[in-house]
C-alpha positions in Angstrom: -83.1 34.0 -55.9 -86.6 33.5 -53.9 -87.8 31.5 -56.7 -84.9 29.3 -57.0 -85.1 28.0 -53.1 -89.2 27.9 -53.6 -88.6 25.5 -55.9 -85.4 24.0 -54.3 -88.0 23.3 -51.2 -90.7 21.8 -52.9 -88.7 19.3 -55.2 -86.9 18.4 -51.8 -90.4 17.7 -50.3 -91.5 15.9 -53.3 -88.5 13.3 -52.8 -89.1 12.8 -49.4 -92.9 12.2 -49.9 -92.4 9.9 -52.9 -89.7 8.0 -51.0 -92.1 7.9 -47.9 -95.4 6.6 -49.7 -93.7 4.5 -52.5 -95.3 0.6 -52.1 -92.9 -1.3 -54.2 -90.3 -3.4 -53.1 -87.4 -1.9 -52.1 -84.2 -2.5 -54.8 -81.0 -3.2 -53.5 -77.8 -1.9 -54.7 -75.7 -4.2 -56.9 -72.7 -5.7 -55.0 -71.5 -8.1 -57.2 -70.8 -6.0 -60.7 -67.6 -5.0 -62.0 -66.8 -2.0 -63.3 -68.2 -1.5 -67.3 -65.6 -1.1 -69.8 -64.4 2.2 -71.2 -63.7 2.6 -75.0 -61.8 5.1 -76.8 -62.2 6.2 -80.3 -59.7 9.2 -81.1 -57.5 6.8 -82.7 -60.4 6.0 -85.1 -61.0 2.5 -83.8 -62.9 1.5 -81.3 -60.4 0.2 -78.4 -60.2 -0.6 -74.7 -58.8 2.6 -72.8 -57.0 0.0 -70.6 -55.1 -1.4 -73.2 -54.3 1.7 -75.2 -51.4 3.4 -74.8 -52.4 6.7 -74.3 -53.1 9.1 -71.4 -56.7 9.8 -71.3 -59.8 10.4 -69.0 -63.4 9.2 -70.3 -66.8 10.2 -69.0 -70.2 9.2 -70.1 -72.8 11.7 -70.3 -74.1 10.8 -66.8 -70.6 10.9 -65.3 -70.3 14.6 -66.4 -73.9 15.7 -65.0 -73.1 13.9 -61.5 -69.8 15.7 -61.6 -71.4 19.2 -62.6 -69.6 19.3 -66.0 -72.1 21.3 -68.3 -69.6 23.0 -70.5 -65.9 22.9 -71.4 -64.7 25.3 -68.6 -66.2 23.1 -65.5 -64.2 19.9 -66.8 -61.4 21.5 -65.3 -62.8 20.2 -61.8 -63.2 16.7 -63.4 -59.6 15.5 -64.8 -56.1 16.2 -63.7 -53.6 18.0 -65.6 -56.5 20.4 -67.0 -57.0 24.2 -66.5 -59.4 26.1 -68.5 -59.6 30.1 -68.1 -63.0 31.7 -69.3 -62.1 34.9 -70.7 -64.3 36.2 -73.1 -65.2 34.6 -76.7 -62.7 31.9 -76.3 -61.6 29.5 -73.9 -58.0 29.0 -72.9 -57.7 25.7 -72.8 -54.5 24.0 -71.2 -53.5 20.3 -70.6 -50.1 20.0 -68.8 -49.7 23.8 -68.9 -50.0 23.5 -73.2 -52.7 25.0 -75.1 -53.8 28.7 -75.6 -53.8 31.7 -72.9 -55.0 34.3 -75.2 -58.0 34.7 -77.1 -56.3 35.4 -81.0 -57.1 34.0 -83.9 -53.4 34.4 -85.3 -52.1 31.4 -82.9 -53.5 27.9 -82.7 -55.1 26.2 -79.8 -52.8 23.6 -78.2 -55.6 21.6 -76.8 -58.0 20.8 -80.0 -61.7 20.0 -79.5 -63.5 17.3 -81.6 -67.7 17.2 -81.7 -68.7 14.3 -83.6 -65.1 13.5 -85.6 -64.8 17.5 -86.4 -62.6 19.7 -85.4 -64.4 22.8 -84.1 -63.7 26.6 -84.2 -60.3 27.0 -82.9 -59.9 30.7 -82.2 -63.5 32.1 -81.0 -67.2 30.6 -80.2 -65.5 28.0 -77.6 -69.0 28.3 -75.3 -71.5 25.9 -76.8 -73.2 23.8 -73.7 -72.8 20.0 -73.4 -76.1 18.3 -73.6 -77.0 15.0 -74.8 -73.7 13.4 -74.7 -72.8 9.9 -75.2 -69.0 10.2 -74.0 -66.3 12.8 -73.6 -62.5 12.0 -74.4 -59.6 14.1 -73.0 -56.2 12.8 -74.3 -53.0 14.4 -72.8 -49.9 15.0 -74.5 -49.2 15.7 -78.0 -51.5 13.9 -80.4 -49.6 14.4 -83.3 -50.7 11.7 -85.6 -54.4 11.7 -85.2 -55.3 15.3 -84.3 -52.1 17.0 -85.9 -51.5 20.5 -85.3 -52.9 22.4 -82.4 -52.7 19.4 -80.4 -49.2 19.9 -78.7 -51.2 19.9 -75.4 -53.8 17.2 -76.2 -57.0 16.8 -77.6 -60.9 16.5 -76.6 -63.4 14.1 -78.4 -66.8 14.8 -77.7 -69.5 12.4 -79.3 -73.0 13.5 -78.8 -75.7 10.6 -79.0 -76.4 8.9 -82.1 -80.1 8.1 -83.0 -81.2 4.5 -82.2 -82.9 2.2 -84.4 -84.0 -0.1 -81.6 -87.2 1.9 -80.5 -88.8 5.2 -79.5 -87.1 6.9 -76.4 -85.6 10.0 -74.9 -85.7 11.9 -71.9 -86.8 15.5 -70.6 -84.8 17.3 -67.7 -85.9 20.6 -65.9 -83.2 22.3 -64.0 -84.1 25.4 -61.6 -82.0 27.3 -59.2 -80.3 29.9 -57.6 -79.9 32.9 -59.7 -83.1 32.3 -61.2 -81.3 29.5 -63.2 -83.9 28.0 -65.5 -82.3 25.0 -67.6 -84.4 23.0 -69.7 -82.7 19.9 -72.0 -84.6 17.2 -73.7 -84.1 14.3 -76.6 -86.5 12.4 -78.6 -85.3 9.3 -80.6 -87.4 7.9 -83.3 -87.2 4.9 -85.4 -88.7 6.0 -89.2 -88.1 2.4 -90.6 -86.0 -0.5 -89.9 -82.9 1.4 -91.2 -84.3 4.7 -90.6 -84.1 6.7 -87.4 -84.0 10.3 -86.0 -82.8 11.7 -82.8 -84.0 15.7 -81.6 -82.3 17.3 -78.9 -82.2 20.4 -77.2 -80.8 22.9 -74.4 -82.4 26.1 -73.2 -80.6 28.3 -70.5 -81.6 31.5 -68.7 -79.6 32.9 -65.8 -79.4 36.3 -63.9 -75.9 37.7 -63.6 -73.4 36.9 -60.7 -72.3 40.5 -60.8 -73.4 43.5 -59.2 -72.8 46.9 -60.5 -71.1 49.1 -57.3 -70.4 52.3 -59.3 -71.7 53.5 -62.7 -73.9 51.8 -65.1 -73.5 49.2 -68.4 -74.6 51.7 -71.3 -75.6 48.8 -72.9 -76.4 45.1 -71.9 -77.1 43.1 -68.4 -73.1 42.1 -68.0 -73.0 38.1 -67.2 -76.2 37.4 -67.7 -77.5 34.2 -69.5 -80.1 33.6 -72.2 -79.2 30.7 -74.5 -80.9 28.3 -76.8 -79.0 25.3 -78.7 -80.7 22.6 -81.1 -79.7 19.3 -82.9 -80.9 17.1 -85.6 -79.5 13.7 -86.3 -80.2 11.4 -88.6 -78.9 7.7 -88.7 -80.0 5.7 -92.1 -78.4 1.7 -92.1 -80.0 0.4 -95.1 -77.4 -2.5 -95.2 -74.9 -4.0 -92.6 -72.2 -2.6 -94.5 -73.3 1.0 -95.0 -74.0 3.1 -92.2 -74.7 6.9 -93.0 -75.1 9.7 -89.8 -75.8 13.3 -90.3 -76.0 15.6 -87.7 -76.4 19.4 -87.3 -76.1 22.0 -84.5 -77.6 25.6 -84.1 -77.1 27.3 -81.1 -77.8 31.0 -79.9 -75.8 32.0 -77.1 -76.4 35.3 -75.1 -74.2 35.5 -72.2 -74.6 39.3 -71.4 -71.0 40.5 -71.6 -67.9 39.5 -69.6 -67.5 42.0 -66.8 -64.1 42.1 -65.5 -61.9 44.1 -62.3 -58.8 45.7 -62.7 -55.9 43.6 -61.1 -55.1 45.1 -57.7 -58.5 45.9 -57.0 -59.7 46.0 -53.5 -63.3 45.3 -54.6 -65.1 41.7 -54.8 -64.6 39.8 -57.9 -68.3 40.2 -58.4 -68.4 43.8 -57.9 -67.7 45.7 -60.9 -67.5 49.3 -61.8 -68.3 50.3 -65.1 -69.3 53.1 -67.9 -69.3 51.0 -70.9 -71.3 48.8 -73.1 -71.5 45.0 -72.3 -72.4 42.2 -74.5 -71.3 38.6 -75.6 -73.5 37.4 -78.3 -72.7 33.9 -80.3 -74.3 32.2 -83.2 -72.8 28.9 -84.9 -74.0 25.9 -86.9 -72.6 22.9 -87.5 -73.4 20.0 -89.9 -71.4 16.7 -90.1 -72.0 13.8 -92.2 -70.2 10.4 -91.4 -70.4 7.9 -93.9 -69.0 4.6 -93.2 -68.6 1.3 -95.3 -67.4 -2.0 -94.0 -66.2 -4.5 -97.0 -66.6 -8.3 -96.6 -63.2 -8.7 -95.3 -64.0 -6.1 -92.5 -61.7 -3.2 -93.8 -63.7 0.0 -93.5 -63.6 3.1 -95.3 -65.1 6.5 -93.6 -65.6 9.9 -94.8 -66.2 13.0 -92.3 -67.2 15.9 -93.9 -67.5 19.2 -91.5 -69.1 22.8 -92.1 -69.5 25.1 -89.4 -70.4 28.8 -89.9 -70.3 31.3 -86.8 -70.4 35.2 -85.8 -69.5 36.6 -82.5 -70.2 39.9 -81.0 -68.4 41.3 -77.8 -68.7 44.9 -76.2 -66.3 45.6 -73.6 -65.4 47.9 -70.9 -61.8 47.0 -71.1 -60.6 49.5 -67.8 -63.1 47.7 -65.6 -64.0 51.4 -64.0 -66.6 53.7 -64.2 -64.0 56.3 -65.0 -61.8 55.6 -67.6 -63.7 55.7 -71.0 -61.5 52.3 -72.8 -63.9 50.2 -74.4 -63.7 47.3 -77.2 -66.0 46.5 -79.8 -65.4 43.1 -81.8 -67.8 41.5 -84.4 -66.1 38.6 -86.2 -67.4 35.9 -88.0 -65.6 32.4 -88.9 -66.3 29.9 -91.5 -64.9 26.3 -91.3 -64.8 23.6 -94.2 -63.5 20.3 -93.4 -63.1 16.5 -94.9 -61.1 13.4 -93.8 -61.2 9.9 -95.2 -60.0 7.0 -93.2 -59.1 3.2 -94.3 -58.9 1.2 -91.2 -58.1 -2.7 -91.4 -59.7 -5.5 -89.8 -59.0 -6.0 -86.4 -58.1 -9.5 -86.6 -54.2 -10.9 -87.3 -50.9 -9.6 -86.1 -50.9 -6.4 -88.3 -53.3 -3.6 -88.2 -53.4 -0.3 -89.8 -55.3 3.0 -90.6 -54.3 5.4 -93.3 -56.2 8.7 -93.6 -55.9 12.1 -95.4 -57.5 15.5 -94.4 -58.1 18.9 -95.4 -59.5 22.0 -93.7 -60.0 25.5 -94.9 -60.7 28.4 -92.0 -61.5 32.2 -92.8 -62.1 34.4 -90.0 -63.4 37.9 -91.1 -63.4 41.2 -89.2 -65.8 43.4 -91.4 -65.7 47.0 -91.9 -66.5 48.8 -88.2 -66.3 45.1 -86.8 -63.2 45.4 -84.3 -62.7 49.3 -82.7 -60.7 49.9 -79.7 -60.9 52.7 -77.8 -57.9 53.7 -75.6 -54.8 56.4 -74.6 -52.3 56.7 -77.5 -50.1 55.8 -75.1 -49.7 55.9 -70.8 -47.3 59.1 -71.4 -49.8 60.7 -73.8 -53.5 60.3 -72.8 -54.9 61.4 -75.8 -58.2 58.9 -76.3 -58.4 57.4 -79.9 -60.2 54.8 -81.4 -58.0 52.0 -83.2 -59.6 50.1 -85.7 -58.9 46.9 -87.7 -60.6 45.0 -90.4 -59.7 42.1 -92.8 -59.4 38.4 -93.6 -57.4 35.7 -91.8 -57.6 32.4 -94.2 -56.2 29.6 -93.5 -55.8 25.9 -94.8 -54.3 22.6 -93.7 -53.7 19.3 -95.8 -52.7 16.1 -94.0 -52.0 12.3 -94.9 -51.4 10.2 -91.7 -51.2 6.8 -91.2 -50.4 4.1 -88.0 -49.3 0.3 -88.2 -49.7 -1.9 -85.3 -47.8 -5.1 -85.2 -47.5 -8.1 -82.6 -44.1 -9.0 -82.3 -45.7 -11.7 -80.0 -48.6 -12.6 -78.3 -48.1 -10.1 -75.5 -45.5 -7.5 -77.0 -47.1 -5.0 -79.7 -45.0 -2.3 -81.9 -46.9 0.6 -83.0 -45.4 3.3 -85.3 -47.5 6.6 -86.6 -46.6 9.6 -88.7 -48.5 12.4 -90.3 -47.2 15.2 -93.0 -49.0 18.6 -92.7 -49.0 21.5 -94.9 -50.5 24.8 -93.6 -51.2 28.2 -95.1 -52.4 31.5 -93.2 -53.0 34.6 -94.7 -53.6 38.0 -93.2 -55.1 40.9 -95.5 -55.7 43.5 -92.8 -55.9 47.1 -92.3 -55.0 48.6 -88.3 -56.0 52.2 -88.5 -56.4 55.5 -86.2 -59.1 57.3 -88.1 -58.8 60.4 -86.2 -55.3 60.8 -86.6 -55.5 59.8 -90.3 -52.6 56.9 -89.6 -53.0 53.6 -90.8 -50.7 50.4 -91.4 -51.5 47.6 -94.2 -50.9 43.6 -93.7 -51.2 41.0 -96.9 -48.8 38.6 -95.8 -48.7 34.5 -96.4 -46.7 32.0 -94.8 -46.5 28.2 -95.7 -45.5 25.7 -93.1 -44.7 22.1 -93.7 -44.0 19.1 -91.0 -43.8 15.6 -90.3 -45.1 14.4 -86.9 -45.1 10.9 -85.5 -44.8 8.0 -82.9 -43.1 5.0 -81.8 -44.8 2.8 -79.3 -44.1 -0.4 -77.6 -46.9 -1.7 -76.0 -46.5 -4.9 -73.4 -49.8 -6.8 -72.2 -48.4 -8.6 -69.1 -51.6 -10.6 -68.4 -55.4 -9.6 -69.1 -55.4 -7.2 -65.9 -52.1 -5.5 -66.6 -50.5 -3.2 -69.2 -47.6 -1.8 -69.6 -46.4 1.0 -72.5 -43.8 3.3 -73.5 -43.7 5.8 -76.7 -41.8 8.8 -78.0 -44.0 11.2 -79.7 -43.5 14.7 -81.6 -46.1 17.2 -81.9 -46.5 20.3 -83.9 -47.9 24.1 -83.7 -48.1 25.7 -86.9 -46.4 29.3 -87.1 -48.5 31.8 -88.3 -48.7 35.9 -88.6 -48.9 38.8 -86.1 -51.7 41.1 -87.1 -51.4 44.7 -87.7 -51.0 47.2 -84.8 -51.0 50.6 -85.4 -49.7 51.7 -82.2 -46.4 49.6 -82.6 -46.3 46.2 -83.4 -45.2 45.6 -86.8 -46.5 42.8 -88.5 -44.4 39.7 -88.5 -44.8 36.0 -88.5 -43.6 33.5 -85.8 -42.3 30.0 -86.1 -43.8 26.9 -85.4 -43.8 25.2 -82.1 -42.2 21.6 -82.0 -42.5 19.3 -78.9 -40.6 15.7 -78.3 -42.8 13.7 -75.7 -41.3 10.9 -74.0 -43.9 8.8 -71.8 -44.2 5.8 -70.0 -47.4 4.3 -68.1 -49.0 1.4 -66.7 -52.8 0.4 -66.5 -54.2 -2.2 -64.2 -57.2 -3.7 -63.4 -57.8 -5.3 -59.9 -60.0 -6.8 -57.5 -62.0 -9.0 -60.2 -62.6 -6.0 -62.0 -63.7 -3.5 -59.3 -60.7 -1.6 -59.6 -59.0 0.5 -62.6 -55.7 2.5 -62.2 -53.7 4.2 -64.5 -50.4 6.0 -64.0 -47.7 7.7 -66.3 -44.4 9.9 -66.2 -44.3 12.3 -69.2 -41.3 14.4 -70.0 -41.7 17.2 -72.6 -39.1 19.2 -74.8 -40.5 22.4 -76.7 -38.1 24.0 -79.5 -40.0 27.7 -80.7 -42.3 27.3 -77.9 -45.3 30.3 -78.8 -45.9 32.9 -76.3 -48.4 35.6 -76.1 -48.1 38.5 -74.5 -50.8 41.1 -74.1 -50.6 44.8 -74.4 -52.4 46.6 -71.2 -52.4 49.8 -73.0 -54.5 48.0 -75.8 -55.8 45.2 -74.1 -57.5 43.3 -77.3 -53.9 43.3 -79.0 -51.6 40.7 -78.1 -47.9 39.7 -79.9 -46.8 36.0 -80.5 -43.1 34.9 -79.7 -41.1 32.3 -80.0 -38.8 31.3 -76.8 -35.3 31.2 -78.1 -34.6 28.2 -75.6 -35.6 25.0 -74.5 -38.4 24.9 -72.7 -39.3 21.6 -71.0 -42.4 20.1 -68.6 -42.2 17.2 -67.3 -44.6 15.4 -64.4 -46.6 12.3 -62.9 -50.0 11.7 -63.6 -52.1 8.8 -61.9 -55.9 8.1 -61.8 -58.4 5.4 -60.2 -61.8 4.4 -60.7 -63.5 2.0 -58.3 -66.8 -0.1 -57.6 -67.2 -1.6 -54.2 -70.8 -2.9 -54.0 -72.8 0.5 -53.4 -69.7 2.7 -53.0 -68.3 4.0 -56.1 -64.9 6.4 -56.1 -62.6 8.2 -58.7 -59.5 9.9 -58.0 -56.7 11.6 -59.9 -53.6 13.3 -59.3 -50.9 15.4 -61.4 -47.7 16.4 -60.4 -45.7 18.8 -62.9 -43.4 21.1 -63.5 -42.8 23.4 -66.1 -39.7 25.6 -67.0 -39.4 28.2 -70.1 -36.3 27.9 -72.0 -34.4 31.7 -72.0 -36.2 34.6 -73.9 -36.1 37.9 -72.9 -39.4 39.9 -73.4 -40.6 43.1 -72.4 -43.5 43.5 -69.7 -45.1 46.2 -71.0 -46.7 47.1 -67.8 -43.9 49.3 -66.6 -42.3 52.8 -68.4 -40.0 51.3 -71.4 -36.7 52.9 -72.4 -34.5 51.5 -74.9 -35.0 48.2 -76.7 -35.0 44.4 -75.9 -33.2 41.5 -77.5 -34.7 38.4 -77.5 -31.6 36.8 -77.0 -29.0 39.2 -75.6 -31.5 41.1 -73.2 -32.2 44.3 -72.0 -31.6 47.9 -72.8 -34.5 48.6 -70.5 -35.5 47.9 -66.9 -38.6 46.2 -68.3 -36.6 43.8 -70.8 -36.7 40.6 -68.5 -35.7 37.2 -68.7 -38.5 35.0 -68.7 -36.1 31.6 -68.6 -36.7 29.4 -65.7 -40.6 30.8 -65.0 -43.4 28.5 -65.1 -45.5 28.5 -68.1 -48.5 30.3 -67.9 -51.7 28.5 -66.3 -49.3 25.3 -65.7 -50.3 24.4 -61.9 -47.6 22.0 -60.4 -50.6 19.9 -58.7 -54.3 19.1 -59.5 -56.0 16.4 -57.7 -59.8 15.3 -58.2 -61.6 13.0 -55.9 -65.2 11.6 -56.6 -67.2 9.6 -54.0 -70.9 8.0 -54.1 -73.0 5.7 -52.3 -76.2 4.0 -53.4 -78.7 4.0 -50.5 -81.7 1.5 -50.5 -84.9 3.4 -49.3 -88.5 2.9 -49.5 -89.3 3.1 -53.3 -85.6 3.5 -54.7 -82.2 4.2 -54.0 -81.0 7.4 -52.8 -77.3 8.4 -53.8 -75.3 11.3 -52.2 -71.9 12.1 -54.1 -69.1 14.5 -53.5 -66.7 16.0 -55.8 -63.5 17.5 -54.7 -60.9 19.4 -57.1 -57.5 21.4 -56.4 -55.6 23.1 -58.5 -52.3 24.6 -57.3 -51.0 28.2 -57.9 -50.5 29.5 -61.4 -49.5 32.7 -63.0 -51.4 34.2 -65.8 -48.3 35.8 -67.5 -44.8 34.4 -68.8 -43.7 37.3 -66.2 -44.7 35.3 -63.2 -44.7 39.0 -61.4 -46.8 38.5 -57.9 -46.5 42.5 -57.3 -48.3 43.4 -60.7 -50.8 40.4 -59.9 -49.8 37.6 -62.0 -50.5 34.9 -59.3 -53.4 33.1 -59.2 -54.1 31.6 -55.8 -54.7 27.7 -55.4 -58.6 26.7 -55.7 -60.2 24.1 -53.9 -63.5 23.3 -55.2 -66.3 21.2 -54.1 -69.5 20.1 -56.1 -72.5 17.7 -54.1 -75.2 16.1 -55.6 -78.0 14.3 -54.0 -80.1 11.6 -56.4 -83.3 9.7 -55.8 -84.5 7.1 -58.0 -87.9 5.6 -57.9 -88.1 1.9 -58.5 -88.8 1.6 -62.2 -86.3 4.0 -63.5 -88.2 6.6 -65.0 -87.9 9.3 -62.8 -84.3 10.9 -61.7 -84.9 14.1 -58.8 -81.6 15.5 -58.2 -80.3 18.0 -55.6 -77.0 19.7 -56.8 -74.7 22.2 -55.7 -71.6 23.7 -57.5 -68.9 25.7 -55.7 -70.8 24.4 -52.2 -68.4 26.4 -50.2 -68.8 29.5 -52.3 -64.8 30.0 -53.0 -63.9 33.3 -54.3 -61.2 32.9 -56.7 -59.7 34.7 -60.0 -60.3 32.2 -63.0 -58.1 34.3 -65.3 -55.8 37.6 -65.5 -55.7 38.8 -69.3 -54.3 42.3 -69.9 -54.3 43.6 -66.4 -57.6 42.6 -65.6 -58.9 39.5 -63.8 -61.8 37.3 -64.5 -63.8 35.8 -61.8 -64.5 32.0 -61.2 -68.4 30.9 -61.1 -69.4 31.5 -57.2 -72.0 28.7 -55.5 -74.8 27.4 -57.5 -77.5 25.2 -56.2 -80.8 24.0 -57.2 -83.2 20.9 -58.5 -82.7 18.7 -61.3 -85.7 16.6 -62.3 -85.4 13.9 -65.4 -88.2 11.8 -66.9 -86.8 9.1 -69.1 -89.4 7.4 -71.8 
């Protein structure tokens, strides 16, 4: 930590001296410029966000950095209606309370993430950093037409910077902070010919752990320490005005040290751990994307997006969070994913515009022999220590065709209609066993799911500054198979989740383009809502079930962005209510006697009707507010910025039992940054702080363990552009 403080002091002194000694003319903040136009590409063509009938937040790479967003998890403090629980090898990403609440390969994500047009791994390998980013588009609500299945809550489209034919350029950033944090990042753009350019980018991250071991010692690893490297090469070839070929390959090795936890109800601090088990968290991933587009003479575009991804994840955990019990977990999983999408896009001219497309995805998750071992007691009443193993394959395929038509009924009134047909298959070829007792259970099942989703929207452009829209959309999360569990869960299928989404909104531009606002309301009705129930006796085993009654989620969202001379601001607010339908489920944290029928209810004191409870990780309120101001100082501009985020209370399980630790307290997070840009724009010096008031909060609760949110981090960042 001493090193981080020394570097911070030195660079702040450098900032001060540079400002005092510079002899160049002092630049004045631009007091006349309006906000720049924001565009979205998620609907397969470029359009102005203020005239597109979707609820979305869009950030540039610079805006993400200014807000302290360096990975998917920290995005929740920058956008309304978002919560993200980092609880191990996969983030639980939820928008409007819909997404994923457990790390399981059996269930869809609910919020799908795309990088450069390719859907990334849906189960594991979710901790890839954000670097050299052009834009991030966060879409709220079901995205059934373009994103398809696994997007009942929303979708995120990340565009990483492309090569540029205009000239040599790039940047280098060095970041130094407390916890001995060193982050180096950069990019180099080189045109090789008039039609060919290459861009190289990298990101390295090293940081000490946030955690203190107060009892026991880890048998392996350094829990919570970070040592990660990521590299990217991008090639752009434009031999003619009509043909564009873009190829990107990303490679990352992420060593996160392990995922420390403390038991629910523990009186220790969240960063004081007790352990006698191993720790490891190592991800390795490769992704290649080939994007080819051809523009015909009449303006029609034919596009092909091909993706290949290969990754492996190794996690060792002390699953009881104590230095006494010998419960551990070892997971070694690999995933391979092929995808192909074709689009045919009409010209933007004329009253009729359309898009048609086709999509195919082949996903394979593999647990090799010895790759999945959980050690725990046989049951709460029989403390016999046993090792449960799982090995096998989980292949999945998805095939889809989709299209959307837009027609101008008048100069100001537009009708949009879209639909998507999807066919998915899920297979489980697996064996769960307790080798010491000679017990095993085999699963060799396959389910096929077909569904049509769609959207009908009516868009009214009142004038160039006001846009109204209303639509009805449907979404679908495919059904699947629960994996085998030798300790009691019979392998079985769960049904697909369906949603009908009613939305209306108003987008306005005011004060000569200096202020933009977006306000909208939504009402979602879910059938066969998929819920995940963890087993605290076997923390790595979960069961997916369908809520039999209607689940409803509805709310209001508002956001604004403004620029008034030297003052810049952005704000977001969401108010929502979620209500699970009637459904009886077993809370396995209590003693169990008798059965539990999902429809008729208890033969057991722990058979609980969760009807009326809030959906997991669905806050009733989120608030985001960012303010910055440009000061003209000797030699450049000095810009302080503050970002505030509030996420109201949430519940970590569908049982919403406060006595058992299900309630997560509200959190109020403040990030701050001070930026000095000398005249000329080549250098940028920044002092930053995240969670500056060091609020200690529980980020997630799963299987009887609580996961801590990141503590205060601070440091300096130096960027050189060229």
